[in-house]
C-alpha beads as a LAMMPS data file, in Angstrom:
LAMMPS data file: protein, C-alpha beads

488 atoms
487 bonds

1 atom types
1 bond types

-500.0 500.0 xlo xhi
-500.0 500.0 ylo yhi
-500.0 500.0 zlo zhi

Masses

1 110.0

Atoms # bond

1 1 1 -6.663 17.444 22.404
2 1 1 -6.482 14.640 24.991
3 1 1 -3.707 12.224 23.931
4 1 1 -5.372 9.205 25.584
5 1 1 -8.953 8.639 24.341
6 1 1 -11.363 6.343 26.236
7 1 1 -11.632 2.703 25.088
8 1 1 -13.912 2.415 22.043
9 1 1 -16.843 0.106 21.428
10 1 1 -14.972 -2.047 18.915
11 1 1 -17.760 -3.274 16.670
12 1 1 -19.586 0.031 16.322
13 1 1 -16.430 2.104 15.856
14 1 1 -14.938 -0.363 13.373
15 1 1 -18.144 -0.526 11.346
16 1 1 -18.661 3.227 11.293
17 1 1 -14.992 3.855 10.500
18 1 1 -15.034 1.159 7.848
19 1 1 -18.125 2.518 6.098
20 1 1 -16.866 6.094 6.105
21 1 1 -13.403 5.055 4.985
22 1 1 -14.790 2.748 2.288
23 1 1 -16.887 5.552 0.819
24 1 1 -14.001 7.991 0.796
25 1 1 -11.592 5.390 -0.525
26 1 1 -13.940 4.487 -3.330
27 1 1 -13.777 8.088 -4.435
28 1 1 -10.000 8.144 -3.986
29 1 1 -9.547 4.956 -6.023
30 1 1 -11.596 6.532 -8.799
31 1 1 -9.354 9.600 -8.672
32 1 1 -6.185 7.549 -8.839
33 1 1 -7.407 5.281 -11.624
34 1 1 -8.407 8.432 -13.471
35 1 1 -4.890 9.703 -12.856
36 1 1 -3.356 6.572 -14.381
37 1 1 -5.540 6.846 -17.485
38 1 1 -5.306 10.628 -17.985
39 1 1 -1.557 10.861 -17.464
40 1 1 -0.926 7.908 -19.786
41 1 1 -2.554 9.960 -22.532
42 1 1 -0.854 13.274 -21.683
43 1 1 2.671 11.949 -21.098
44 1 1 4.990 9.457 -22.795
45 1 1 6.553 6.292 -21.284
46 1 1 9.928 8.027 -20.899
47 1 1 8.403 10.650 -18.565
48 1 1 7.173 7.940 -16.196
49 1 1 10.460 6.072 -16.489
50 1 1 12.540 9.115 -15.571
51 1 1 10.560 9.864 -12.413
52 1 1 10.234 6.181 -11.522
53 1 1 14.035 5.878 -11.672
54 1 1 14.433 8.511 -8.953
55 1 1 11.293 7.712 -6.958
56 1 1 12.524 4.600 -5.107
57 1 1 15.710 6.329 -3.946
58 1 1 13.853 9.388 -2.658
59 1 1 11.144 7.324 -0.997
60 1 1 13.742 5.019 0.599
61 1 1 15.376 7.981 2.322
62 1 1 11.896 9.270 3.143
63 1 1 11.170 6.192 5.250
64 1 1 13.439 7.722 7.884
65 1 1 11.349 10.880 8.139
66 1 1 9.582 9.806 11.354
67 1 1 11.630 6.717 12.418
68 1 1 8.445 4.681 12.866
69 1 1 7.367 6.993 15.680
70 1 1 3.994 7.776 14.111
71 1 1 2.892 4.161 14.593
72 1 1 4.337 4.198 18.116
73 1 1 2.071 7.147 18.992
74 1 1 -0.927 5.180 17.692
75 1 1 -0.026 1.828 19.292
76 1 1 0.878 2.876 22.850
77 1 1 -1.809 2.498 25.485
78 1 1 -0.937 5.879 27.026
79 1 1 1.163 8.803 25.810
80 1 1 1.643 12.275 27.296
81 1 1 2.338 15.756 25.959
82 1 1 6.055 15.500 26.750
83 1 1 6.427 12.351 24.671
84 1 1 4.418 13.830 21.787
85 1 1 6.642 16.899 21.818
86 1 1 9.744 14.696 21.695
87 1 1 8.343 12.704 18.790
88 1 1 7.502 15.873 16.870
89 1 1 10.903 17.518 17.149
90 1 1 12.841 14.357 16.436
91 1 1 10.647 13.703 13.368
92 1 1 11.160 17.292 12.177
93 1 1 14.946 17.062 12.463
94 1 1 15.037 13.674 10.752
95 1 1 12.798 14.953 7.951
96 1 1 15.079 17.933 7.378
97 1 1 18.118 15.646 7.288
98 1 1 16.339 13.261 4.895
99 1 1 15.646 16.115 2.499
100 1 1 19.283 17.248 2.705
101 1 1 20.528 13.702 2.026
102 1 1 18.361 13.422 -1.082
103 1 1 19.593 16.795 -2.337
104 1 1 23.198 15.696 -1.851
105 1 1 22.505 12.471 -3.757
106 1 1 21.293 14.344 -6.858
107 1 1 24.646 14.390 -8.706
108 1 1 25.328 10.736 -7.874
109 1 1 21.891 9.692 -9.146
110 1 1 22.401 11.657 -12.357
111 1 1 25.801 10.009 -12.840
112 1 1 24.413 6.515 -12.104
113 1 1 21.765 6.785 -14.805
114 1 1 23.919 8.887 -17.136
115 1 1 21.150 11.496 -17.480
116 1 1 21.556 15.062 -16.207
117 1 1 17.770 15.519 -16.038
118 1 1 17.906 13.468 -12.841
119 1 1 19.495 16.435 -11.020
120 1 1 16.351 18.557 -11.084
121 1 1 13.969 15.631 -10.604
122 1 1 15.837 14.510 -7.474
123 1 1 15.982 17.988 -5.934
124 1 1 12.275 18.594 -6.544
125 1 1 11.372 15.159 -5.168
126 1 1 13.076 15.955 -1.851
127 1 1 10.689 18.803 -1.017
128 1 1 7.763 16.678 0.328
129 1 1 9.985 14.906 2.875
130 1 1 10.097 17.783 5.327
131 1 1 6.352 18.444 4.995
132 1 1 5.659 14.776 5.757
133 1 1 7.741 14.911 8.946
134 1 1 5.946 18.004 10.215
135 1 1 2.578 16.281 9.668
136 1 1 3.533 13.048 11.482
137 1 1 2.241 13.871 14.979
138 1 1 -1.034 15.594 13.942
139 1 1 -1.937 12.697 11.643
140 1 1 -0.973 10.132 14.298
141 1 1 -3.195 11.884 16.844
142 1 1 -6.127 11.853 14.443
143 1 1 -5.618 8.117 13.945
144 1 1 -5.177 7.507 17.689
145 1 1 -8.454 9.308 18.389
146 1 1 -10.225 7.214 15.741
147 1 1 -11.090 10.226 13.558
148 1 1 -11.446 7.944 10.558
149 1 1 -13.904 10.152 8.711
150 1 1 -11.644 13.185 8.894
151 1 1 -8.613 11.145 7.855
152 1 1 -10.506 9.722 4.868
153 1 1 -11.709 13.188 3.873
154 1 1 -8.180 14.568 4.089
155 1 1 -6.871 11.734 1.917
156 1 1 -9.562 12.339 -0.692
157 1 1 -8.897 16.078 -0.873
158 1 1 -5.146 15.488 -1.026
159 1 1 -5.507 12.996 -3.890
160 1 1 -7.860 15.264 -5.839
161 1 1 -5.635 18.329 -5.493
162 1 1 -2.549 16.294 -6.391
163 1 1 -4.198 14.941 -9.545
164 1 1 -5.418 18.404 -10.548
165 1 1 -1.925 19.853 -10.142
166 1 1 -0.261 16.995 -12.039
167 1 1 -2.785 16.893 -14.902
168 1 1 -2.728 20.673 -15.307
169 1 1 1.056 20.723 -15.465
170 1 1 1.078 17.824 -17.950
171 1 1 -1.531 19.529 -20.133
172 1 1 0.595 22.677 -20.128
173 1 1 3.513 20.691 -21.525
174 1 1 5.723 20.370 -18.442
175 1 1 6.318 16.681 -19.153
176 1 1 8.055 14.755 -16.374
177 1 1 8.079 17.849 -14.135
178 1 1 4.329 17.409 -13.665
179 1 1 4.955 14.048 -11.944
180 1 1 7.072 15.671 -9.208
181 1 1 4.872 18.757 -8.844
182 1 1 1.780 16.735 -7.855
183 1 1 3.321 14.997 -4.795
184 1 1 4.726 18.313 -3.529
185 1 1 1.301 19.952 -3.703
186 1 1 -0.304 16.922 -2.001
187 1 1 2.227 17.058 0.849
188 1 1 1.444 20.718 1.546
189 1 1 -2.302 20.036 1.583
190 1 1 -1.903 17.039 3.934
191 1 1 0.231 19.090 6.330
192 1 1 -2.258 21.965 6.433
193 1 1 -5.204 19.622 6.988
194 1 1 -3.498 17.766 9.851
195 1 1 -2.660 20.909 11.781
196 1 1 -6.052 22.542 11.194
197 1 1 -7.974 19.515 12.481
198 1 1 -5.938 18.601 15.588
199 1 1 -4.819 22.120 16.586
200 1 1 -2.039 20.394 18.533
201 1 1 0.997 22.593 19.130
202 1 1 4.533 21.532 20.109
203 1 1 6.402 23.161 22.969
204 1 1 10.108 23.921 23.364
205 1 1 12.314 21.564 21.278
206 1 1 13.337 18.356 23.049
207 1 1 15.129 15.580 21.157
208 1 1 15.295 13.065 24.026
209 1 1 12.816 10.230 23.611
210 1 1 11.376 7.364 25.640
211 1 1 13.423 4.168 25.182
212 1 1 10.410 1.894 24.568
213 1 1 9.009 4.240 21.940
214 1 1 12.391 4.505 20.234
215 1 1 12.964 0.730 20.134
216 1 1 9.465 0.145 18.774
217 1 1 9.990 2.775 16.091
218 1 1 13.549 1.674 15.251
219 1 1 12.521 -1.929 14.604
220 1 1 9.531 -0.805 12.532
221 1 1 11.750 1.559 10.560
222 1 1 14.231 -1.258 9.989
223 1 1 11.434 -3.400 8.565
224 1 1 10.183 -0.565 6.375
225 1 1 13.674 0.084 5.021
226 1 1 14.516 -3.480 4.031
227 1 1 10.986 -4.089 2.758
228 1 1 11.060 -0.937 0.685
229 1 1 14.462 -1.794 -0.768
230 1 1 13.194 -5.159 -1.940
231 1 1 9.960 -3.704 -3.341
232 1 1 11.698 -0.967 -5.329
233 1 1 15.027 -2.393 -6.420
234 1 1 13.186 -3.752 -9.450
235 1 1 12.655 -0.184 -10.682
236 1 1 16.322 0.671 -10.237
237 1 1 17.575 -2.480 -11.976
238 1 1 15.165 -2.214 -14.902
239 1 1 15.880 1.502 -15.307
240 1 1 19.631 0.885 -15.288
241 1 1 19.843 -2.215 -17.490
242 1 1 16.692 -2.128 -19.650
243 1 1 16.164 1.615 -20.069
244 1 1 13.548 4.246 -19.250
245 1 1 11.009 3.070 -21.834
246 1 1 10.771 -0.488 -20.492
247 1 1 10.705 0.875 -16.946
248 1 1 7.815 3.085 -18.013
249 1 1 5.865 -0.018 -19.063
250 1 1 6.735 -1.776 -15.812
251 1 1 5.787 1.293 -13.761
252 1 1 2.350 1.534 -15.376
253 1 1 1.703 -2.186 -14.773
254 1 1 2.789 -1.908 -11.154
255 1 1 0.717 1.209 -10.497
256 1 1 -2.388 -0.247 -12.124
257 1 1 -2.202 -3.229 -9.766
258 1 1 -0.943 -1.400 -6.686
259 1 1 -3.549 1.374 -6.570
260 1 1 -6.488 -0.884 -5.645
261 1 1 -4.426 -2.759 -3.028
262 1 1 -3.006 0.396 -1.455
263 1 1 -6.347 2.123 -1.322
264 1 1 -7.955 -0.760 0.537
265 1 1 -5.144 -2.014 2.765
266 1 1 -3.734 1.310 3.926
267 1 1 -7.036 2.804 5.164
268 1 1 -7.979 -0.541 6.707
269 1 1 -4.638 -0.570 8.538
270 1 1 -5.403 2.915 9.788
271 1 1 -8.605 1.547 11.339
272 1 1 -7.378 -1.808 12.610
273 1 1 -4.049 -0.876 14.225
274 1 1 -5.456 1.504 16.873
275 1 1 -8.417 -0.786 17.529
276 1 1 -6.477 -4.068 17.735
277 1 1 -3.830 -2.357 19.871
278 1 1 -6.509 -1.700 22.509
279 1 1 -7.470 -5.385 22.760
280 1 1 -4.196 -7.213 22.068
281 1 1 -4.159 -8.737 25.557
282 1 1 -7.424 -10.587 24.822
283 1 1 -5.859 -13.154 22.491
284 1 1 -9.020 -14.980 21.426
285 1 1 -10.839 -11.766 20.590
286 1 1 -7.776 -10.474 18.750
287 1 1 -7.628 -13.640 16.622
288 1 1 -11.363 -13.693 15.889
289 1 1 -11.428 -10.077 14.731
290 1 1 -8.261 -10.418 12.657
291 1 1 -9.484 -13.579 10.897
292 1 1 -12.991 -12.232 10.290
293 1 1 -11.604 -8.993 8.854
294 1 1 -9.300 -10.867 6.510
295 1 1 -12.061 -13.146 5.213
296 1 1 -13.947 -10.033 4.170
297 1 1 -10.848 -8.318 2.794
298 1 1 -10.008 -11.401 0.733
299 1 1 -13.484 -11.773 -0.781
300 1 1 -13.372 -8.125 -1.881
301 1 1 -9.825 -8.005 -3.257
302 1 1 -8.679 -11.444 -4.405
303 1 1 -11.402 -12.104 -7.018
304 1 1 -10.846 -8.574 -8.331
305 1 1 -7.103 -9.123 -8.703
306 1 1 -7.785 -12.486 -10.344
307 1 1 -10.095 -10.741 -12.824
308 1 1 -7.462 -8.151 -13.727
309 1 1 -4.858 -10.882 -14.161
310 1 1 -7.116 -13.033 -16.318
311 1 1 -8.036 -10.143 -18.616
312 1 1 -4.747 -8.226 -18.525
313 1 1 -4.699 -7.569 -22.289
314 1 1 -8.270 -6.301 -22.358
315 1 1 -7.733 -4.092 -19.306
316 1 1 -4.577 -2.496 -20.707
317 1 1 -6.088 -1.941 -24.154
318 1 1 -9.265 -0.447 -22.690
319 1 1 -7.527 1.897 -20.230
320 1 1 -4.282 2.846 -21.969
321 1 1 -4.711 2.097 -25.663
322 1 1 -2.842 -0.103 -28.154
323 1 1 0.536 1.605 -27.762
324 1 1 0.753 0.339 -24.163
325 1 1 0.133 -3.366 -24.891
326 1 1 3.662 -4.227 -23.736
327 1 1 2.309 -3.602 -20.223
328 1 1 -0.085 -6.595 -20.375
329 1 1 2.282 -9.565 -19.724
330 1 1 4.078 -7.646 -16.973
331 1 1 0.748 -6.822 -15.386
332 1 1 -0.379 -10.456 -15.554
333 1 1 2.659 -11.709 -13.625
334 1 1 2.357 -8.929 -11.044
335 1 1 -1.304 -9.885 -10.677
336 1 1 -0.345 -13.468 -9.865
337 1 1 1.997 -12.134 -7.184
338 1 1 -0.659 -9.719 -5.929
339 1 1 -3.226 -12.438 -5.242
340 1 1 -1.528 -13.233 -1.928
341 1 1 -0.537 -9.690 -1.022
342 1 1 -3.859 -8.277 0.110
343 1 1 -3.971 -10.704 3.063
344 1 1 -0.212 -11.066 3.551
345 1 1 0.172 -7.325 4.013
346 1 1 -2.184 -7.362 7.013
347 1 1 0.199 -9.568 9.022
348 1 1 1.867 -6.324 10.041
349 1 1 -1.135 -5.755 12.311
350 1 1 -0.187 -8.899 14.267
351 1 1 3.354 -7.689 14.859
352 1 1 2.683 -3.984 15.425
353 1 1 -0.370 -4.253 17.680
354 1 1 1.385 -6.745 19.962
355 1 1 4.636 -4.761 20.046
356 1 1 6.542 -7.468 18.118
357 1 1 8.319 -5.109 15.718
358 1 1 11.663 -6.866 16.307
359 1 1 10.211 -10.096 14.875
360 1 1 8.684 -8.044 12.077
361 1 1 12.149 -6.646 11.293
362 1 1 13.624 -10.154 11.108
363 1 1 10.870 -11.201 8.706
364 1 1 11.579 -8.111 6.614
365 1 1 15.245 -9.054 6.248
366 1 1 14.396 -12.561 5.005
367 1 1 11.657 -11.310 2.694
368 1 1 13.915 -8.648 1.214
369 1 1 16.816 -11.013 0.547
370 1 1 14.613 -13.510 -1.301
371 1 1 12.871 -10.753 -3.258
372 1 1 16.132 -9.127 -4.357
373 1 1 17.481 -12.537 -5.400
374 1 1 14.395 -13.089 -7.557
375 1 1 14.876 -9.694 -9.251
376 1 1 18.477 -10.532 -10.124
377 1 1 17.477 -13.921 -11.536
378 1 1 14.618 -12.492 -13.591
379 1 1 16.490 -9.443 -14.901
380 1 1 18.008 -11.506 -17.714
381 1 1 14.544 -11.586 -19.343
382 1 1 13.828 -7.898 -18.780
383 1 1 10.781 -6.440 -17.028
384 1 1 8.634 -9.510 -17.721
385 1 1 11.284 -11.768 -16.205
386 1 1 11.537 -9.611 -13.083
387 1 1 7.767 -9.737 -12.579
388 1 1 7.627 -13.507 -13.161
389 1 1 10.530 -14.284 -10.819
390 1 1 8.972 -12.113 -8.126
391 1 1 5.620 -13.893 -8.416
392 1 1 7.067 -17.417 -8.337
393 1 1 9.444 -16.732 -5.451
394 1 1 6.586 -15.322 -3.384
395 1 1 4.637 -18.560 -3.418
396 1 1 7.692 -20.799 -2.961
397 1 1 9.952 -18.857 -0.582
398 1 1 8.030 -16.171 1.301
399 1 1 4.424 -17.123 2.023
400 1 1 5.259 -20.432 3.814
401 1 1 7.880 -18.749 6.013
402 1 1 5.548 -15.864 6.860
403 1 1 2.843 -18.359 7.865
404 1 1 5.299 -20.092 10.217
405 1 1 6.387 -16.787 11.799
406 1 1 2.895 -15.512 12.552
407 1 1 1.995 -18.936 13.955
408 1 1 4.918 -18.636 16.376
409 1 1 3.921 -15.106 17.435
410 1 1 0.206 -15.990 17.720
411 1 1 -2.643 -15.872 18.371
412 1 1 -3.405 -16.116 14.621
413 1 1 -2.352 -19.534 13.311
414 1 1 -0.699 -20.592 10.076
415 1 1 -3.903 -22.457 9.247
416 1 1 -5.921 -19.247 9.600
417 1 1 -3.528 -17.372 7.330
418 1 1 -3.168 -20.007 4.604
419 1 1 -6.802 -21.134 4.713
420 1 1 -8.151 -17.700 3.813
421 1 1 -5.883 -17.324 0.802
422 1 1 -6.174 -20.941 -0.293
423 1 1 -9.942 -20.729 -0.707
424 1 1 -9.763 -17.761 -3.062
425 1 1 -6.866 -19.178 -5.044
426 1 1 -9.032 -22.240 -5.694
427 1 1 -11.955 -20.007 -6.715
428 1 1 -9.638 -18.079 -9.060
429 1 1 -8.467 -21.304 -10.716
430 1 1 -12.073 -22.427 -11.202
431 1 1 -12.936 -19.066 -12.744
432 1 1 -9.900 -19.255 -15.020
433 1 1 -10.809 -22.741 -16.278
434 1 1 -14.420 -21.689 -16.829
435 1 1 -13.359 -18.551 -18.708
436 1 1 -11.123 -20.550 -21.044
437 1 1 -13.954 -22.972 -21.790
438 1 1 -16.341 -20.225 -22.916
439 1 1 -16.962 -19.707 -26.642
440 1 1 -14.443 -17.330 -28.221
441 1 1 -17.334 -15.274 -29.612
442 1 1 -18.333 -14.300 -26.082
443 1 1 -14.908 -13.284 -24.771
444 1 1 -13.521 -11.800 -28.003
445 1 1 -16.527 -9.687 -28.927
446 1 1 -15.388 -6.713 -26.858
447 1 1 -12.824 -5.973 -24.153
448 1 1 -15.474 -4.658 -21.789
449 1 1 -17.647 -7.759 -22.184
450 1 1 -14.673 -10.041 -21.538
451 1 1 -13.859 -8.160 -18.326
452 1 1 -17.484 -8.289 -17.133
453 1 1 -17.625 -12.051 -17.763
454 1 1 -14.389 -12.529 -15.799
455 1 1 -15.765 -10.436 -12.917
456 1 1 -18.940 -12.535 -12.757
457 1 1 -16.999 -15.806 -12.787
458 1 1 -14.407 -14.795 -10.185
459 1 1 -16.822 -13.288 -7.685
460 1 1 -19.410 -15.989 -8.322
461 1 1 -17.033 -18.850 -7.532
462 1 1 -15.539 -16.903 -4.588
463 1 1 -18.913 -16.340 -2.919
464 1 1 -20.014 -19.920 -3.589
465 1 1 -16.911 -21.373 -1.933
466 1 1 -17.096 -18.874 0.922
467 1 1 -20.656 -19.910 1.719
468 1 1 -19.664 -23.579 1.501
469 1 1 -16.887 -23.304 4.125
470 1 1 -18.219 -22.939 7.714
471 1 1 -15.566 -20.497 8.990
472 1 1 -15.837 -18.102 6.065
473 1 1 -19.638 -18.407 5.974
474 1 1 -19.786 -17.488 9.660
475 1 1 -17.604 -14.416 9.093
476 1 1 -19.705 -13.261 6.146
477 1 1 -23.072 -13.760 7.860
478 1 1 -21.873 -12.163 11.109
479 1 1 -20.754 -9.059 9.231
480 1 1 -24.025 -8.790 7.325
481 1 1 -25.955 -9.137 10.600
482 1 1 -23.795 -6.464 12.218
483 1 1 -24.358 -4.053 9.334
484 1 1 -28.120 -4.719 9.362
485 1 1 -28.274 -4.236 13.126
486 1 1 -26.459 -0.901 13.034
487 1 1 -28.555 0.357 10.123
488 1 1 -31.740 -0.742 11.785

Bonds

1 1 1 2
2 1 2 3
3 1 3 4
4 1 4 5
5 1 5 6
6 1 6 7
7 1 7 8
8 1 8 9
9 1 9 10
10 1 10 11
11 1 11 12
12 1 12 13
13 1 13 14
14 1 14 15
15 1 15 16
16 1 16 17
17 1 17 18
18 1 18 19
19 1 19 20
20 1 20 21
21 1 21 22
22 1 22 23
23 1 23 24
24 1 24 25
25 1 25 26
26 1 26 27
27 1 27 28
28 1 28 29
29 1 29 30
30 1 30 31
31 1 31 32
32 1 32 33
33 1 33 34
34 1 34 35
35 1 35 36
36 1 36 37
37 1 37 38
38 1 38 39
39 1 39 40
40 1 40 41
41 1 41 42
42 1 42 43
43 1 43 44
44 1 44 45
45 1 45 46
46 1 46 47
47 1 47 48
48 1 48 49
49 1 49 50
50 1 50 51
51 1 51 52
52 1 52 53
53 1 53 54
54 1 54 55
55 1 55 56
56 1 56 57
57 1 57 58
58 1 58 59
59 1 59 60
60 1 60 61
61 1 61 62
62 1 62 63
63 1 63 64
64 1 64 65
65 1 65 66
66 1 66 67
67 1 67 68
68 1 68 69
69 1 69 70
70 1 70 71
71 1 71 72
72 1 72 73
73 1 73 74
74 1 74 75
75 1 75 76
76 1 76 77
77 1 77 78
78 1 78 79
79 1 79 80
80 1 80 81
81 1 81 82
82 1 82 83
83 1 83 84
84 1 84 85
85 1 85 86
86 1 86 87
87 1 87 88
88 1 88 89
89 1 89 90
90 1 90 91
91 1 91 92
92 1 92 93
93 1 93 94
94 1 94 95
95 1 95 96
96 1 96 97
97 1 97 98
98 1 98 99
99 1 99 100
100 1 100 101
101 1 101 102
102 1 102 103
103 1 103 104
104 1 104 105
105 1 105 106
106 1 106 107
107 1 107 108
108 1 108 109
109 1 109 110
110 1 110 111
111 1 111 112
112 1 112 113
113 1 113 114
114 1 114 115
115 1 115 116
116 1 116 117
117 1 117 118
118 1 118 119
119 1 119 120
120 1 120 121
121 1 121 122
122 1 122 123
123 1 123 124
124 1 124 125
125 1 125 126
126 1 126 127
127 1 127 128
128 1 128 129
129 1 129 130
130 1 130 131
131 1 131 132
132 1 132 133
133 1 133 134
134 1 134 135
135 1 135 136
136 1 136 137
137 1 137 138
138 1 138 139
139 1 139 140
140 1 140 141
141 1 141 142
142 1 142 143
143 1 143 144
144 1 144 145
145 1 145 146
146 1 146 147
147 1 147 148
148 1 148 149
149 1 149 150
150 1 150 151
151 1 151 152
152 1 152 153
153 1 153 154
154 1 154 155
155 1 155 156
156 1 156 157
157 1 157 158
158 1 158 159
159 1 159 160
160 1 160 161
161 1 161 162
162 1 162 163
163 1 163 164
164 1 164 165
165 1 165 166
166 1 166 167
167 1 167 168
168 1 168 169
169 1 169 170
170 1 170 171
171 1 171 172
172 1 172 173
173 1 173 174
174 1 174 175
175 1 175 176
176 1 176 177
177 1 177 178
178 1 178 179
179 1 179 180
180 1 180 181
181 1 181 182
182 1 182 183
183 1 183 184
184 1 184 185
185 1 185 186
186 1 186 187
187 1 187 188
188 1 188 189
189 1 189 190
190 1 190 191
191 1 191 192
192 1 192 193
193 1 193 194
194 1 194 195
195 1 195 196
196 1 196 197
197 1 197 198
198 1 198 199
199 1 199 200
200 1 200 201
201 1 201 202
202 1 202 203
203 1 203 204
204 1 204 205
205 1 205 206
206 1 206 207
207 1 207 208
208 1 208 209
209 1 209 210
210 1 210 211
211 1 211 212
212 1 212 213
213 1 213 214
214 1 214 215
215 1 215 216
216 1 216 217
217 1 217 218
218 1 218 219
219 1 219 220
220 1 220 221
221 1 221 222
222 1 222 223
223 1 223 224
224 1 224 225
225 1 225 226
226 1 226 227
227 1 227 228
228 1 228 229
229 1 229 230
230 1 230 231
231 1 231 232
232 1 232 233
233 1 233 234
234 1 234 235
235 1 235 236
236 1 236 237
237 1 237 238
238 1 238 239
239 1 239 240
240 1 240 241
241 1 241 242
242 1 242 243
243 1 243 244
244 1 244 245
245 1 245 246
246 1 246 247
247 1 247 248
248 1 248 249
249 1 249 250
250 1 250 251
251 1 251 252
252 1 252 253
253 1 253 254
254 1 254 255
255 1 255 256
256 1 256 257
257 1 257 258
258 1 258 259
259 1 259 260
260 1 260 261
261 1 261 262
262 1 262 263
263 1 263 264
264 1 264 265
265 1 265 266
266 1 266 267
267 1 267 268
268 1 268 269
269 1 269 270
270 1 270 271
271 1 271 272
272 1 272 273
273 1 273 274
274 1 274 275
275 1 275 276
276 1 276 277
277 1 277 278
278 1 278 279
279 1 279 280
280 1 280 281
281 1 281 282
282 1 282 283
283 1 283 284
284 1 284 285
285 1 285 286
286 1 286 287
287 1 287 288
288 1 288 289
289 1 289 290
290 1 290 291
291 1 291 292
292 1 292 293
293 1 293 294
294 1 294 295
295 1 295 296
296 1 296 297
297 1 297 298
298 1 298 299
299 1 299 300
300 1 300 301
301 1 301 302
302 1 302 303
303 1 303 304
304 1 304 305
305 1 305 306
306 1 306 307
307 1 307 308
308 1 308 309
309 1 309 310
310 1 310 311
311 1 311 312
312 1 312 313
313 1 313 314
314 1 314 315
315 1 315 316
316 1 316 317
317 1 317 318
318 1 318 319
319 1 319 320
320 1 320 321
321 1 321 322
322 1 322 323
323 1 323 324
324 1 324 325
325 1 325 326
326 1 326 327
327 1 327 328
328 1 328 329
329 1 329 330
330 1 330 331
331 1 331 332
332 1 332 333
333 1 333 334
334 1 334 335
335 1 335 336
336 1 336 337
337 1 337 338
338 1 338 339
339 1 339 340
340 1 340 341
341 1 341 342
342 1 342 343
343 1 343 344
344 1 344 345
345 1 345 346
346 1 346 347
347 1 347 348
348 1 348 349
349 1 349 350
350 1 350 351
351 1 351 352
352 1 352 353
353 1 353 354
354 1 354 355
355 1 355 356
356 1 356 357
357 1 357 358
358 1 358 359
359 1 359 360
360 1 360 361
361 1 361 362
362 1 362 363
363 1 363 364
364 1 364 365
365 1 365 366
366 1 366 367
367 1 367 368
368 1 368 369
369 1 369 370
370 1 370 371
371 1 371 372
372 1 372 373
373 1 373 374
374 1 374 375
375 1 375 376
376 1 376 377
377 1 377 378
378 1 378 379
379 1 379 380
380 1 380 381
381 1 381 382
382 1 382 383
383 1 383 384
384 1 384 385
385 1 385 386
386 1 386 387
387 1 387 388
388 1 388 389
389 1 389 390
390 1 390 391
391 1 391 392
392 1 392 393
393 1 393 394
394 1 394 395
395 1 395 396
396 1 396 397
397 1 397 398
398 1 398 399
399 1 399 400
400 1 400 401
401 1 401 402
402 1 402 403
403 1 403 404
404 1 404 405
405 1 405 406
406 1 406 407
407 1 407 408
408 1 408 409
409 1 409 410
410 1 410 411
411 1 411 412
412 1 412 413
413 1 413 414
414 1 414 415
415 1 415 416
416 1 416 417
417 1 417 418
418 1 418 419
419 1 419 420
420 1 420 421
421 1 421 422
422 1 422 423
423 1 423 424
424 1 424 425
425 1 425 426
426 1 426 427
427 1 427 428
428 1 428 429
429 1 429 430
430 1 430 431
431 1 431 432
432 1 432 433
433 1 433 434
434 1 434 435
435 1 435 436
436 1 436 437
437 1 437 438
438 1 438 439
439 1 439 440
440 1 440 441
441 1 441 442
442 1 442 443
443 1 443 444
444 1 444 445
445 1 445 446
446 1 446 447
447 1 447 448
448 1 448 449
449 1 449 450
450 1 450 451
451 1 451 452
452 1 452 453
453 1 453 454
454 1 454 455
455 1 455 456
456 1 456 457
457 1 457 458
458 1 458 459
459 1 459 460
460 1 460 461
461 1 461 462
462 1 462 463
463 1 463 464
464 1 464 465
465 1 465 466
466 1 466 467
467 1 467 468
468 1 468 469
469 1 469 470
470 1 470 471
471 1 471 472
472 1 472 473
473 1 473 474
474 1 474 475
475 1 475 476
476 1 476 477
477 1 477 478
478 1 478 479
479 1 479 480
480 1 480 481
481 1 481 482
482 1 482 483
483 1 483 484
484 1 484 485
485 1 485 486
486 1 486 487
487 1 487 488
């Protein structure tokens, strides 16, 4: 496989990749929502709490499994076989070491939580780390060569097999063990798929690596580490000080909100990073494409998140049942925080595609410190307090600073970034006020009806405001014209 593909036709490739990825991701989202619902009925809150207590620690170590080199392979304009071989062997060694570190941490984790069950959970959770490292280069090459359809298909198969393994184990009575079996099976499937598709083979081991690639990857890894710590310390603190049951409620609320965001943003990142990396020297084009993409991302995600937040009680009761109603207030606060995250998370494209991972690392340090501080403040009020403090601190402390940083890096401005989110926050507030003014008979008649009414209000106001604002209207109409032109 040639490591340096020819320059793509941006619009056609992005549209085709987007449509294929969207179809596959729709199926994957359905699988993962099904997973949340099925497992909530087969397992008990303590099972989720036990695995969630170990998960952040294992995943934190796992961030080192490729040292950010997978993104470096995708971002670089040119890369040769020697460099790919170096990346592979270094990733393999780091993945092996990461697995060994997690295994060595097992007794300490069990002692920290005062629960000997953590020994086995930690050891089993370390297994996927090595498989992930071995798959890093094949998956990066698929992304670099814009094989979006194959990547989406692999993700769908991996998710389906993982759910089947987890649900089967849970049905057979394996309890919390089913939650660590599924990821291990998924990792094996992803590894096999990557190697079968690319048929790339490493040569003799070589652990030396290009300095530019290493610096790029090291800064990106630094960002991922501090960002991950801040995003997962809440699980550790709640598990330690509030117990496994409350953490189980928090984990279900977080997963219910995170699944839709992950399954839109991550595949979109997979498309946009290689494409924007090819055109990053054309600043005006870079800005136009970034802004247009985020207008469309926001109109898809933000009204949906607002709907889930507005009807948190109905959503939890409908999906999980009455015994999980403690999830609802936690989910509502996380939803308020999540309104800004669908667009904020794409700012990584600006840093990565322009090689500004050092600035991205600095932002990660600030973001992590303020997030951790909010967790500590909110912990006094339990899981609900943690979620509320996180949401409030995001709007006050993080979003304004992030807007200033991307404005300094350019070419996207702070006005671009804040304007997109501001429009849909206004539409969400209008939908909320309208929902509260409706007759109680309409919204209290059934949970499903209440959710459908909230969907209509949120997306209705969002589209109305988008068509009223020239910049967003232009982005929407241009995309529709592009889709019609390619179909025709």
